[in-house]
All heavy atoms as a GROMACS GRO file, in nm:
protein
  604
    1MET      N    1   2.243  -1.539   0.410
    1MET     CA    2   2.314  -1.461   0.309
    1MET      C    3   2.375  -1.339   0.378
    1MET      O    4   2.306  -1.268   0.450
    1MET     CB    5   2.215  -1.419   0.200
    1MET     CG    6   2.273  -1.327   0.096
    1MET     SD    7   2.156  -1.270  -0.032
    1MET     CE    8   2.107  -1.421  -0.109
    2PRO      N    9   2.505  -1.312   0.354
    2PRO     CA   10   2.567  -1.192   0.413
    2PRO      C   11   2.496  -1.065   0.366
    2PRO      O   12   2.441  -1.059   0.256
    2PRO     CB   13   2.710  -1.196   0.360
    2PRO     CG   14   2.734  -1.338   0.321
    2PRO     CD   15   2.600  -1.392   0.280
    3LYS      N   16   2.495  -0.964   0.451
    3LYS     CA   17   2.424  -0.840   0.420
    3LYS      C   18   2.472  -0.775   0.291
    3LYS      O   19   2.392  -0.724   0.213
    3LYS     CB   20   2.437  -0.742   0.536
    3LYS     CG   21   2.362  -0.786   0.658
    3LYS     CD   22   2.380  -0.690   0.772
    3LYS     CE   23   2.309  -0.743   0.896
    3LYS     NZ   24   2.329  -0.655   1.010
    4ILE      N   25   2.604  -0.779   0.266
    4ILE     CA   26   2.656  -0.715   0.144
    4ILE      C   27   2.607  -0.790   0.020
    4ILE      O   28   2.578  -0.730  -0.082
    4ILE     CB   29   2.811  -0.702   0.148
    4ILE    CG1   30   2.860  -0.609   0.037
    4ILE    CG2   31   2.877  -0.838   0.136
    4ILE    CD1   32   2.828  -0.465   0.060
    5GLU      N   33   2.596  -0.922   0.029
    5GLU     CA   34   2.545  -1.000  -0.084
    5GLU      C   35   2.397  -0.971  -0.107
    5GLU      O   36   2.351  -0.965  -0.221
    5GLU     CB   37   2.568  -1.149  -0.061
    5GLU     CG   38   2.713  -1.189  -0.067
    5GLU     CD   39   2.778  -1.157  -0.201
    5GLU    OE1   40   2.714  -1.181  -0.307
    5GLU    OE2   41   2.892  -1.108  -0.200
    6ARG      N   42   2.322  -0.954   0.000
    6ARG     CA   43   2.180  -0.921  -0.012
    6ARG      C   44   2.163  -0.784  -0.078
    6ARG      O   45   2.079  -0.767  -0.166
    6ARG     CB   46   2.115  -0.921   0.128
    6ARG     CG   47   1.972  -0.880   0.128
    6ARG     CD   48   1.883  -0.992   0.075
    6ARG     NE   49   1.747  -0.943   0.074
    6ARG     CZ   50   1.669  -0.941  -0.033
    6ARG    NH1   51   1.710  -0.992  -0.147
    6ARG    NH2   52   1.549  -0.892  -0.028
    7LEU      N   53   2.245  -0.688  -0.037
    7LEU     CA   54   2.240  -0.555  -0.097
    7LEU      C   55   2.277  -0.561  -0.245
    7LEU      O   56   2.211  -0.499  -0.329
    7LEU     CB   57   2.335  -0.460  -0.023
    7LEU     CG   58   2.342  -0.317  -0.073
    7LEU    CD1   59   2.205  -0.250  -0.065
    7LEU    CD2   60   2.445  -0.239   0.006
    8LYS      N   61   2.378  -0.638  -0.277
    8LYS     CA   62   2.419  -0.653  -0.418
    8LYS      C   63   2.306  -0.715  -0.500
    8LYS      O   64   2.276  -0.669  -0.610
    8LYS     CB   65   2.544  -0.740  -0.426
    8LYS     CG   66   2.598  -0.758  -0.564
    8LYS     CD   67   2.725  -0.842  -0.563
    8LYS     CE   68   2.778  -0.864  -0.702
    8LYS     NZ   69   2.899  -0.947  -0.702
    9GLU      N   70   2.241  -0.817  -0.445
    9GLU     CA   71   2.129  -0.882  -0.514
    9GLU      C   72   2.018  -0.781  -0.544
    9GLU      O   73   1.966  -0.775  -0.655
    9GLU     CB   74   2.074  -0.996  -0.428
    9GLU     CG   75   1.954  -1.065  -0.487
    9GLU     CD   76   1.893  -1.167  -0.393
    9GLU    OE1   77   1.946  -1.190  -0.283
    9GLU    OE2   78   1.789  -1.225  -0.430
   10LEU      N   79   1.982  -0.700  -0.444
   10LEU     CA   80   1.877  -0.600  -0.463
   10LEU      C   81   1.917  -0.494  -0.566
   10LEU      O   82   1.836  -0.452  -0.648
   10LEU     CB   83   1.842  -0.533  -0.331
   10LEU     CG   84   1.753  -0.612  -0.237
   10LEU    CD1   85   1.746  -0.544  -0.101
   10LEU    CD2   86   1.614  -0.628  -0.295
   11CYS      N   87   2.043  -0.451  -0.560
   11CYS     CA   88   2.090  -0.347  -0.651
   11CYS      C   89   2.095  -0.393  -0.796
   11CYS      O   90   2.084  -0.313  -0.888
   11CYS     CB   91   2.226  -0.295  -0.608
   11CYS     SG   92   2.220  -0.195  -0.459
   12LEU      N   93   2.114  -0.523  -0.817
   12LEU     CA   94   2.126  -0.575  -0.954
   12LEU      C   95   1.991  -0.609  -1.017
   12LEU      O   96   1.984  -0.635  -1.137
   12LEU     CB   97   2.216  -0.698  -0.956
   12LEU     CG   98   2.364  -0.669  -0.929
   12LEU    CD1   99   2.443  -0.799  -0.921
   12LEU    CD2  100   2.422  -0.578  -1.037
   13LEU      N  101   1.884  -0.604  -0.940
   13LEU     CA  102   1.752  -0.632  -0.997
   13LEU      C  103   1.707  -0.514  -1.082
   13LEU      O  104   1.718  -0.398  -1.040
   13LEU     CB  105   1.650  -0.654  -0.885
   13LEU     CG  106   1.660  -0.785  -0.810
   13LEU    CD1  107   1.567  -0.782  -0.688
   13LEU    CD2  108   1.625  -0.902  -0.900
   14PRO      N  109   1.654  -0.540  -1.202
   14PRO     CA  110   1.603  -0.429  -1.284
   14PRO      C  111   1.474  -0.376  -1.223
   14PRO      O  112   1.389  -0.454  -1.178
   14PRO     CB  113   1.579  -0.493  -1.420
   14PRO     CG  114   1.558  -0.638  -1.390
   14PRO     CD  115   1.640  -0.668  -1.268
   15GLY      N  116   1.459  -0.243  -1.221
   15GLY     CA  117   1.338  -0.186  -1.162
   15GLY      C  118   1.317  -0.042  -1.200
   15GLY      O  119   1.310   0.045  -1.114
   16ILE      N  120   1.305  -0.015  -1.332
   16ILE     CA  121   1.279   0.123  -1.373
   16ILE      C  122   1.140   0.166  -1.325
   16ILE      O  123   1.056   0.082  -1.292
   16ILE     CB  124   1.293   0.143  -1.526
   16ILE    CG1  125   1.192   0.057  -1.602
   16ILE    CG2  126   1.434   0.114  -1.570
   16ILE    CD1  127   1.188   0.087  -1.750
   17SER      N  128   1.117   0.295  -1.320
   17SER     CA  129   0.990   0.349  -1.271
   17SER      C  130   0.872   0.283  -1.339
   17SER      O  131   0.871   0.266  -1.461
   17SER     CB  132   0.985   0.499  -1.294
   17SER     OG  133   1.082   0.563  -1.216
   18SER      N  134   0.774   0.246  -1.262
   18SER     CA  135   0.650   0.178  -1.301
   18SER      C  136   0.673   0.031  -1.339
   18SER      O  137   0.580  -0.037  -1.380
   18SER     CB  138   0.575   0.250  -1.412
   18SER     OG  139   0.633   0.228  -1.538
   19ARG      N  140   0.795  -0.018  -1.322
   19ARG     CA  141   0.827  -0.159  -1.350
   19ARG      C  142   0.907  -0.218  -1.234
   19ARG      O  143   1.007  -0.286  -1.254
   19ARG     CB  144   0.908  -0.172  -1.480
   19ARG     CG  145   0.843  -0.114  -1.603
   19ARG     CD  146   0.726  -0.204  -1.647
   19ARG     NE  147   0.647  -0.142  -1.749
   19ARG     CZ  148   0.654  -0.171  -1.878
   19ARG    NH1  149   0.737  -0.260  -1.921
   19ARG    NH2  150   0.576  -0.108  -1.963
   20GLU      N  151   0.862  -0.194  -1.112
   20GLU     CA  152   0.938  -0.235  -0.993
   20GLU      C  153   0.895  -0.370  -0.939
   20GLU      O  154   0.934  -0.409  -0.830
   20GLU     CB  155   0.921  -0.132  -0.879
   20GLU     CG  156   0.962   0.007  -0.914
   20GLU     CD  157   0.843   0.096  -0.947
   20GLU    OE1  158   0.734   0.042  -0.977
   20GLU    OE2  159   0.857   0.217  -0.945
   21GLU      N  160   0.817  -0.447  -1.016
   21GLU     CA  161   0.760  -0.571  -0.966
   21GLU      C  162   0.866  -0.669  -0.915
   21GLU      O  163   0.847  -0.732  -0.810
   21GLU     CB  164   0.677  -0.641  -1.075
   21GLU     CG  165   0.555  -0.564  -1.119
   21GLU     CD  166   0.584  -0.464  -1.231
   21GLU    OE1  167   0.700  -0.455  -1.277
   21GLU    OE2  168   0.491  -0.394  -1.270
   22LEU      N  169   0.976  -0.685  -0.988
   22LEU     CA  170   1.080  -0.781  -0.947
   22LEU      C  171   1.140  -0.744  -0.811
   22LEU      O  172   1.162  -0.831  -0.726
   22LEU     CB  173   1.191  -0.789  -1.051
   22LEU     CG  174   1.158  -0.862  -1.180
   22LEU    CD1  175   1.273  -0.853  -1.279
   22LEU    CD2  176   1.125  -1.008  -1.153
   23ILE      N  177   1.164  -0.615  -0.790
   23ILE     CA  178   1.220  -0.570  -0.664
   23ILE      C  179   1.119  -0.590  -0.551
   23ILE      O  180   1.151  -0.644  -0.445
   23ILE     CB  181   1.265  -0.423  -0.671
   23ILE    CG1  182   1.375  -0.408  -0.776
   23ILE    CG2  183   1.312  -0.374  -0.535
   23ILE    CD1  184   1.410  -0.265  -0.808
   24ARG      N  185   0.995  -0.549  -0.577
   24ARG     CA  186   0.890  -0.562  -0.475
   24ARG      C  187   0.869  -0.708  -0.438
   24ARG      O  188   0.863  -0.743  -0.320
   24ARG     CB  189   0.760  -0.500  -0.527
   24ARG     CG  190   0.650  -0.496  -0.425
   24ARG     CD  191   0.527  -0.425  -0.474
   24ARG     NE  192   0.478  -0.484  -0.597
   24ARG     CZ  193   0.455  -0.414  -0.709
   24ARG    NH1  194   0.476  -0.285  -0.714
   24ARG    NH2  195   0.411  -0.474  -0.816
   25ASP      N  196   0.864  -0.797  -0.536
   25ASP     CA  197   0.844  -0.940  -0.509
   25ASP      C  198   0.964  -0.998  -0.433
   25ASP      O  199   0.947  -1.082  -0.344
   25ASP     CB  200   0.822  -1.017  -0.638
   25ASP     CG  201   0.689  -0.983  -0.704
   25ASP    OD1  202   0.602  -0.922  -0.638
   25ASP    OD2  203   0.672  -1.016  -0.823
   26ASN      N  204   1.084  -0.953  -0.466
   26ASN     CA  205   1.204  -1.000  -0.397
   26ASN      C  206   1.201  -0.959  -0.251
   26ASN      O  207   1.233  -1.038  -0.162
   26ASN     CB  208   1.329  -0.946  -0.468
   26ASN     CG  209   1.455  -1.005  -0.415
   26ASN    OD1  210   1.501  -0.968  -0.308
   26ASN    ND2  211   1.513  -1.097  -0.492
   27ILE      N  212   1.161  -0.836  -0.224
   27ILE     CA  213   1.150  -0.788  -0.086
   27ILE      C  214   1.046  -0.869  -0.010
   27ILE      O  215   1.070  -0.913   0.103
   27ILE     CB  216   1.116  -0.637  -0.083
   27ILE    CG1  217   1.236  -0.557  -0.135
   27ILE    CG2  218   1.075  -0.592   0.056
   27ILE    CD1  219   1.205  -0.411  -0.160
   28LEU      N  220   0.932  -0.894  -0.072
   28LEU     CA  221   0.828  -0.972  -0.006
   28LEU      C  222   0.875  -1.115   0.022
   28LEU      O  223   0.849  -1.168   0.130
   28LEU     CB  224   0.701  -0.975  -0.092
   28LEU     CG  225   0.619  -0.847  -0.093
   28LEU    CD1  226   0.509  -0.854  -0.198
   28LEU    CD2  227   0.562  -0.819   0.044
   29ASN      N  228   0.944  -1.176  -0.072
   29ASN     CA  229   0.993  -1.313  -0.052
   29ASN      C  230   1.099  -1.319   0.057
   29ASN      O  231   1.108  -1.418   0.130
   29ASN     CB  232   1.049  -1.370  -0.183
   29ASN     CG  233   0.940  -1.404  -0.282
   29ASN    OD1  234   0.828  -1.434  -0.245
   29ASN    ND2  235   0.974  -1.397  -0.409
   30HIS      N  236   1.178  -1.215   0.068
   30HIS     CA  237   1.284  -1.215   0.169
   30HIS      C  238   1.229  -1.185   0.309
   30HIS      O  239   1.265  -1.251   0.405
   30HIS     CB  240   1.392  -1.112   0.132
   30HIS     CG  241   1.507  -1.109   0.226
   30HIS    ND1  242   1.601  -1.207   0.230
   30HIS    CD2  243   1.541  -1.020   0.321
   30HIS    CE1  244   1.690  -1.179   0.325
   30HIS    NE2  245   1.655  -1.065   0.381
   31LEU      N  246   1.142  -1.085   0.320
   31LEU     CA  247   1.090  -1.043   0.451
   31LEU      C  248   0.972  -1.127   0.500
   31LEU      O  249   0.951  -1.139   0.620
   31LEU     CB  250   1.049  -0.896   0.447
   31LEU     CG  251   1.160  -0.794   0.424
   31LEU    CD1  252   1.101  -0.654   0.420
   31LEU    CD2  253   1.266  -0.805   0.531
   32LYS      N  254   0.894  -1.178   0.405
   32LYS     CA  255   0.774  -1.255   0.438
   32LYS      C  256   0.686  -1.185   0.543
   32LYS      O  257   0.653  -1.241   0.648
   32LYS     CB  258   0.810  -1.395   0.485
   32LYS     CG  259   0.885  -1.476   0.381
   32LYS     CD  260   0.917  -1.613   0.431
   32LYS     CE  261   1.002  -1.697   0.339
   32LYS     NZ  262   1.033  -1.660   0.209
   33PRO      N  263   0.646  -1.059   0.514
   33PRO     CA  264   0.565  -0.986   0.612
   33PRO      C  265   0.425  -1.045   0.622
   33PRO      O  266   0.371  -1.100   0.526
   33PRO     CB  267   0.559  -0.845   0.554
   33PRO     CG  268   0.574  -0.865   0.407
   33PRO     CD  269   0.666  -0.982   0.391
   34LYS      N  270   0.367  -1.034   0.742
   34LYS     CA  271   0.231  -1.085   0.764
   34LYS      C  272   0.126  -0.983   0.724
   34LYS      O  273   0.017  -1.020   0.683
   34LYS     CB  274   0.214  -1.121   0.912
   34LYS     CG  275   0.302  -1.235   0.955
   34LYS     CD  276   0.286  -1.262   1.103
   34LYS     CE  277   0.381  -1.372   1.145
   34LYS     NZ  278   0.379  -1.393   1.289
   35ASN      N  279   0.159  -0.855   0.736
   35ASN     CA  280   0.060  -0.751   0.714
   35ASN      C  281   0.115  -0.648   0.615
   35ASN      O  282   0.194  -0.563   0.652
   35ASN     CB  283   0.026  -0.685   0.848
   35ASN     CG  284  -0.092  -0.592   0.839
   35ASN    OD1  285  -0.160  -0.586   0.737
   35ASN    ND2  286  -0.116  -0.518   0.945
   36TYR      N  287   0.074  -0.659   0.490
   36TYR     CA  288   0.120  -0.565   0.387
   36TYR      C  289   0.011  -0.550   0.281
   36TYR      O  290  -0.081  -0.631   0.272
   36TYR     CB  291   0.250  -0.613   0.322
   36TYR     CG  292   0.232  -0.726   0.224
   36TYR    CD1  293   0.210  -0.702   0.089
   36TYR    CD2  294   0.234  -0.858   0.267
   36TYR    CE1  295   0.192  -0.806   0.000
   36TYR    CE2  296   0.217  -0.963   0.179
   36TYR     CZ  297   0.195  -0.936   0.045
   36TYR     OH  298   0.176  -1.039  -0.042
   37HIS      N  299   0.024  -0.445   0.202
   37HIS     CA  300  -0.059  -0.432   0.083
   37HIS      C  301   0.016  -0.353  -0.023
   37HIS      O  302   0.114  -0.285   0.006
   37HIS     CB  303  -0.197  -0.373   0.115
   37HIS     CG  304  -0.198  -0.226   0.144
   37HIS    ND1  305  -0.168  -0.175   0.268
   37HIS    CD2  306  -0.225  -0.120   0.066
   37HIS    CE1  307  -0.178  -0.043   0.265
   37HIS    NE2  308  -0.212  -0.007   0.143
   38ILE      N  309  -0.032  -0.365  -0.145
   38ILE     CA  310   0.025  -0.293  -0.259
   38ILE      C  311  -0.085  -0.198  -0.307
   38ILE      O  312  -0.195  -0.243  -0.340
   38ILE     CB  313   0.068  -0.390  -0.370
   38ILE    CG1  314   0.176  -0.484  -0.316
   38ILE    CG2  315   0.117  -0.313  -0.492
   38ILE    CD1  316   0.207  -0.602  -0.404
   39ASP      N  317  -0.055  -0.068  -0.306
   39ASP     CA  318  -0.159   0.028  -0.344
   39ASP      C  319  -0.176   0.034  -0.495
   39ASP      O  320  -0.109  -0.036  -0.570
   39ASP     CB  321  -0.133   0.164  -0.281
   39ASP     CG  322  -0.012   0.236  -0.336
   39ASP    OD1  323   0.044   0.193  -0.440
   39ASP    OD2  324   0.029   0.337  -0.277
   40LYS      N  325  -0.268   0.120  -0.540
   40LYS     CA  326  -0.304   0.123  -0.682
   40LYS      C  327  -0.192   0.173  -0.773
   40LYS      O  328  -0.198   0.152  -0.894
   40LYS     CB  329  -0.430   0.206  -0.703
   40LYS     CG  330  -0.416   0.352  -0.667
   40LYS     CD  331  -0.548   0.425  -0.687
   40LYS     CE  332  -0.534   0.570  -0.646
   40LYS     NZ  333  -0.660   0.642  -0.665
   41ILE      N  334  -0.089   0.237  -0.718
   41ILE     CA  335   0.023   0.279  -0.802
   41ILE      C  336   0.148   0.194  -0.780
   41ILE      O  337   0.255   0.227  -0.827
   41ILE     CB  338   0.054   0.429  -0.788
   41ILE    CG1  339   0.092   0.466  -0.644
   41ILE    CG2  340  -0.061   0.514  -0.838
   41ILE    CD1  341   0.143   0.608  -0.630
   42GLY      N  342   0.130   0.082  -0.710
   42GLY     CA  343   0.239  -0.014  -0.697
   42GLY      C  344   0.328  -0.001  -0.575
   42GLY      O  345   0.425  -0.076  -0.562
   43ASN      N  346   0.297   0.092  -0.484
   43ASN     CA  347   0.378   0.104  -0.363
   43ASN      C  348   0.355  -0.016  -0.272
   43ASN      O  349   0.242  -0.059  -0.252
   43ASN     CB  350   0.341   0.231  -0.286
   43ASN     CG  351   0.380   0.356  -0.361
   43ASN    OD1  352   0.493   0.367  -0.408
   43ASN    ND2  353   0.287   0.448  -0.372
   44LEU      N  354   0.463  -0.067  -0.217
   44LEU     CA  355   0.456  -0.175  -0.120
   44LEU      C  356   0.450  -0.111   0.019
   44LEU      O  357   0.539  -0.035   0.056
   44LEU     CB  358   0.580  -0.265  -0.130
   44LEU     CG  359   0.598  -0.369  -0.022
   44LEU    CD1  360   0.482  -0.467  -0.021
   44LEU    CD2  361   0.731  -0.441  -0.041
   45ILE      N  362   0.346  -0.142   0.092
   45ILE     CA  363   0.327  -0.086   0.226
   45ILE      C  364   0.322  -0.203   0.324
   45ILE      O  365   0.230  -0.285   0.318
   45ILE     CB  366   0.200  -0.001   0.233
   45ILE    CG1  367   0.208   0.112   0.130
   45ILE    CG2  368   0.178   0.052   0.374
   45ILE    CD1  369   0.078   0.175   0.096
   46ILE      N  370   0.424  -0.210   0.409
   46ILE     CA  371   0.431  -0.315   0.510
   46ILE      C  372   0.395  -0.251   0.643
   46ILE      O  373   0.454  -0.151   0.682
   46ILE     CB  374   0.572  -0.378   0.515
   46ILE    CG1  375   0.604  -0.442   0.380
   46ILE    CG2  376   0.581  -0.479   0.627
   46ILE    CD1  377   0.744  -0.496   0.368
   47ASN      N  378   0.299  -0.308   0.712
   47ASN     CA  379   0.252  -0.255   0.839
   47ASN      C  380   0.308  -0.339   0.954
   47ASN      O  381   0.248  -0.438   0.993
   47ASN     CB  382   0.099  -0.256   0.844
   47ASN     CG  383   0.039  -0.176   0.732
   47ASN    OD1  384   0.087  -0.068   0.701
   47ASN    ND2  385  -0.064  -0.229   0.670
   48PRO      N  386   0.422  -0.300   1.007
   48PRO     CA  387   0.477  -0.375   1.120
   48PRO      C  388   0.398  -0.345   1.247
   48PRO      O  389   0.322  -0.249   1.253
   48PRO     CB  390   0.620  -0.322   1.131
   48PRO     CG  391   0.611  -0.183   1.078
   48PRO     CD  392   0.505  -0.186   0.970
   49ASP      N  393   0.416  -0.426   1.347
   49ASP     CA  394   0.347  -0.406   1.475
   49ASP      C  395   0.431  -0.319   1.567
   49ASP      O  396   0.451  -0.351   1.683
   49ASP     CB  397   0.320  -0.542   1.541
   49ASP     CG  398   0.225  -0.626   1.459
   49ASP    OD1  399   0.142  -0.568   1.388
   49ASP    OD2  400   0.234  -0.749   1.466
   50SER      N  401   0.480  -0.209   1.515
   50SER     CA  402   0.562  -0.120   1.597
   50SER      C  403   0.535   0.024   1.554
   50SER      O  404   0.455   0.050   1.466
   50SER     CB  405   0.710  -0.153   1.582
   50SER     OG  406   0.753  -0.121   1.451
   51LYS      N  407   0.606   0.115   1.617
   51LYS     CA  408   0.590   0.256   1.586
   51LYS      C  409   0.698   0.306   1.491
   51LYS      O  410   0.714   0.426   1.474
   51LYS     CB  411   0.595   0.337   1.716
   51LYS     CG  412   0.480   0.305   1.808
   51LYS     CD  413   0.489   0.385   1.935
   51LYS     CE  414   0.374   0.346   2.027
   51LYS     NZ  415   0.378   0.420   2.152
   52ILE      N  416   0.770   0.215   1.429
   52ILE     CA  417   0.879   0.251   1.338
   52ILE      C  418   0.831   0.235   1.195
   52ILE      O  419   0.762   0.140   1.161
   52ILE     CB  420   1.002   0.161   1.362
   52ILE    CG1  421   1.054   0.180   1.504
   52ILE    CG2  422   1.111   0.191   1.261
   52ILE    CD1  423   1.161   0.082   1.543
   53ILE      N  424   0.871   0.329   1.109
   53ILE     CA  425   0.838   0.319   0.967
   53ILE      C  426   0.966   0.338   0.887
   53ILE      O  427   1.049   0.421   0.919
   53ILE     CB  428   0.731   0.423   0.926
   53ILE    CG1  429   0.689   0.402   0.782
   53ILE    CG2  430   0.779   0.564   0.950
   53ILE    CD1  431   0.567   0.483   0.742
   54PHE      N  432   0.982   0.256   0.787
   54PHE     CA  433   1.094   0.268   0.694
   54PHE      C  434   1.038   0.302   0.557
   54PHE      O  435   0.948   0.235   0.509
   54PHE     CB  436   1.172   0.136   0.685
   54PHE     CG  437   1.241   0.098   0.812
   54PHE    CD1  438   1.183   0.010   0.900
   54PHE    CD2  439   1.364   0.153   0.843
   54PHE    CE1  440   1.246  -0.025   1.018
   54PHE    CE2  441   1.428   0.119   0.961
   54PHE     CZ  442   1.369   0.030   1.049
   55LEU      N  443   1.091   0.407   0.497
   55LEU     CA  444   1.048   0.449   0.364
   55LEU      C  445   1.167   0.443   0.270
   55LEU      O  446   1.277   0.484   0.306
   55LEU     CB  447   0.993   0.592   0.368
   55LEU     CG  448   0.879   0.617   0.465
   55LEU    CD1  449   0.852   0.766   0.476
   55LEU    CD2  450   0.756   0.544   0.420
   56ALA      N  451   1.144   0.396   0.148
   56ALA     CA  452   1.253   0.389   0.051
   56ALA      C  453   1.196   0.385  -0.089
   56ALA      O  454   1.087   0.333  -0.113
   56ALA     CB  455   1.338   0.265   0.075
   57HIS      N  456   1.270   0.440  -0.182
   57HIS     CA  457   1.236   0.427  -0.323
   57HIS      C  458   1.295   0.296  -0.373
   57HIS      O  459   1.409   0.264  -0.340
   57HIS     CB  460   1.294   0.542  -0.405
   57HIS     CG  461   1.223   0.670  -0.385
   57HIS    ND1  462   1.107   0.702  -0.451
   57HIS    CD2  463   1.249   0.775  -0.305
   57HIS    CE1  464   1.067   0.821  -0.412
   57HIS    NE2  465   1.152   0.868  -0.323
   58ILE      N  466   1.219   0.220  -0.450
   58ILE     CA  467   1.273   0.096  -0.502
   58ILE      C  468   1.290   0.102  -0.654
   58ILE      O  469   1.337   0.006  -0.713
   58ILE     CB  470   1.188  -0.026  -0.463
   58ILE    CG1  471   1.046  -0.016  -0.517
   58ILE    CG2  472   1.190  -0.046  -0.314
   58ILE    CD1  473   0.964  -0.143  -0.497
   59ASP      N  474   1.255   0.214  -0.714
   59ASP     CA  475   1.273   0.223  -0.859
   59ASP      C  476   1.407   0.288  -0.891
   59ASP      O  477   1.477   0.338  -0.805
   59ASP     CB  478   1.159   0.300  -0.924
   59ASP     CG  479   1.147   0.443  -0.876
   59ASP    OD1  480   1.206   0.478  -0.773
   59ASP    OD2  481   1.078   0.521  -0.942
   60GLU      N  482   1.443   0.282  -1.017
   60GLU     CA  483   1.567   0.341  -1.064
   60GLU      C  484   1.540   0.414  -1.195
   60GLU      O  485   1.439   0.391  -1.260
   60GLU     CB  486   1.673   0.233  -1.085
   60GLU     CG  487   1.634   0.130  -1.189
   60GLU     CD  488   1.731   0.013  -1.198
   60GLU    OE1  489   1.829   0.010  -1.124
   60GLU    OE2  490   1.708  -0.073  -1.282
   61ILE      N  491   1.631   0.502  -1.232
   61ILE     CA  492   1.617   0.573  -1.358
   61ILE      C  493   1.643   0.475  -1.472
   61ILE      O  494   1.736   0.394  -1.466
   61ILE     CB  495   1.717   0.690  -1.366
   61ILE    CG1  496   1.684   0.792  -1.256
   61ILE    CG2  497   1.715   0.755  -1.503
   61ILE    CD1  498   1.785   0.901  -1.241
   62GLY      N  499   1.561   0.480  -1.573
   62GLY     CA  500   1.579   0.389  -1.686
   62GLY      C  501   1.514   0.446  -1.810
   62GLY      O  502   1.442   0.546  -1.805
   63PHE      N  503   1.539   0.385  -1.920
   63PHE     CA  504   1.484   0.427  -2.048
   63PHE      C  505   1.420   0.307  -2.117
   63PHE      O  506   1.472   0.196  -2.110
   63PHE     CB  507   1.594   0.483  -2.140
   63PHE     CG  508   1.661   0.604  -2.084
   63PHE    CD1  509   1.781   0.592  -2.015
   63PHE    CD2  510   1.606   0.729  -2.097
   63PHE    CE1  511   1.844   0.702  -1.961
   63PHE    CE2  512   1.668   0.841  -2.045
   63PHE     CZ  513   1.786   0.827  -1.977
   64LEU      N  514   1.309   0.331  -2.183
   64LEU     CA  515   1.244   0.228  -2.262
   64LEU      C  516   1.266   0.266  -2.408
   64LEU      O  517   1.222   0.372  -2.453
   64LEU     CB  518   1.095   0.222  -2.230
   64LEU     CG  519   1.014   0.121  -2.309
   64LEU    CD1  520   1.062  -0.021  -2.276
   64LEU    CD2  521   0.866   0.133  -2.275
   65ILE      N  522   1.338   0.182  -2.480
   65ILE     CA  523   1.369   0.209  -2.620
   65ILE      C  524   1.273   0.127  -2.705
   65ILE      O  525   1.267   0.004  -2.693
   65ILE     CB  526   1.516   0.172  -2.652
   65ILE    CG1  527   1.609   0.258  -2.567
   65ILE    CG2  528   1.544   0.189  -2.801
   65ILE    CD1  529   1.754   0.215  -2.572
   66SER      N  530   1.197   0.196  -2.790
   66SER     CA  531   1.101   0.126  -2.875
   66SER      C  532   1.152   0.104  -3.016
   66SER      O  533   1.101   0.018  -3.087
   66SER     CB  534   0.968   0.201  -2.878
   66SER     OG  535   0.987   0.332  -2.926
   67SER      N  536   1.252   0.182  -3.057
   67SER     CA  537   1.309   0.160  -3.190
   67SER      C  538   1.446   0.227  -3.201
   67SER      O  539   1.479   0.317  -3.124
   67SER     CB  540   1.216   0.214  -3.299
   67SER     OG  541   1.204   0.354  -3.290
   68ILE      N  542   1.523   0.179  -3.298
   68ILE     CA  543   1.655   0.234  -3.327
   68ILE      C  544   1.659   0.262  -3.476
   68ILE      O  545   1.631   0.174  -3.557
   68ILE     CB  546   1.768   0.135  -3.290
   68ILE    CG1  547   1.759   0.097  -3.143
   68ILE    CG2  548   1.905   0.195  -3.322
   68ILE    CD1  549   1.856  -0.012  -3.100
   69THR      N  550   1.693   0.386  -3.511
   69THR     CA  551   1.699   0.421  -3.653
   69THR      C  552   1.828   0.367  -3.714
   69THR      O  553   1.920   0.325  -3.644
   69THR     CB  554   1.693   0.574  -3.672
   69THR    OG1  555   1.809   0.633  -3.611
   69THR    CG2  556   1.566   0.633  -3.611
   70ASP      N  557   1.835   0.372  -3.847
   70ASP     CA  558   1.955   0.324  -3.916
   70ASP      C  559   2.081   0.401  -3.878
   70ASP      O  560   2.191   0.346  -3.881
   70ASP     CB  561   1.935   0.331  -4.069
   70ASP     CG  562   1.832   0.230  -4.117
   70ASP    OD1  563   1.811   0.129  -4.046
   70ASP    OD2  564   1.774   0.254  -4.224
   71ASP      N  565   2.063   0.529  -3.840
   71ASP     CA  566   2.180   0.607  -3.802
   71ASP      C  567   2.208   0.602  -3.651
   71ASP      O  568   2.291   0.674  -3.599
   71ASP     CB  569   2.169   0.752  -3.849
   71ASP     CG  570   2.049   0.827  -3.789
   71ASP    OD1  571   1.963   0.761  -3.727
   71ASP    OD2  572   2.042   0.948  -3.805
   72GLY      N  573   2.140   0.513  -3.579
   72GLY     CA  574   2.170   0.487  -3.438
   72GLY      C  575   2.093   0.567  -3.337
   72GLY      O  576   2.120   0.558  -3.217
   73LYS      N  577   1.995   0.646  -3.379
   73LYS     CA  578   1.914   0.721  -3.282
   73LYS      C  579   1.817   0.627  -3.211
   73LYS      O  580   1.762   0.536  -3.272
   73LYS     CB  581   1.836   0.832  -3.351
   73LYS     CG  582   1.925   0.941  -3.406
   73LYS     CD  583   1.845   1.049  -3.475
   73LYS     CE  584   1.940   1.152  -3.536
   73LYS     NZ  585   1.868   1.242  -3.625
   74LEU      N  586   1.800   0.651  -3.083
   74LEU     CA  587   1.713   0.568  -3.000
   74LEU      C  588   1.582   0.639  -2.975
   74LEU      O  589   1.579   0.757  -2.939
   74LEU     CB  590   1.780   0.537  -2.866
   74LEU     CG  591   1.920   0.477  -2.873
   74LEU    CD1  592   1.978   0.463  -2.733
   74LEU    CD2  593   1.920   0.344  -2.944
   75PHE      N  594   1.472   0.570  -2.992
   75PHE     CA  595   1.339   0.626  -2.967
   75PHE      C  596   1.261   0.532  -2.880
   75PHE      O  597   1.276   0.415  -2.877
   75PHE     CB  598   1.264   0.649  -3.099
   75PHE     CG  599   1.322   0.759  -3.183
   75PHE    CD1  600   1.412   0.730  -3.285
   75PHE    CD2  601   1.291   0.890  -3.156
   75PHE    CE1  602   1.465   0.831  -3.361
   75PHE    CE2  603   1.344   0.994  -3.234
   75PHE     CZ  604   1.432   0.963  -3.337
   0.00000   0.00000   0.00000
C-alpha cells in the first residue's frame, strides 16, 4: 500500500479519546510487532530492539452525544 494511502486509512479511522481501540488494533495489524504491551490506560507501547523511540498521540478530539432536544440542543 502506498504511504499516502496508509496515512489516509489511519486518519479516517474513528478514535476519540478513550476510544482508540480501532486505531491501536490497525497499527498492531500493520506493524505486527513481536514485543509490545497495552498499559492500563490504553497506551500502545512497542519495544523495538533498538535505541530509537517513536511517540505519537493516536486519539482525536470528539464528542459523545447522548441526546438531542426538540429544539436541537446536543447533550
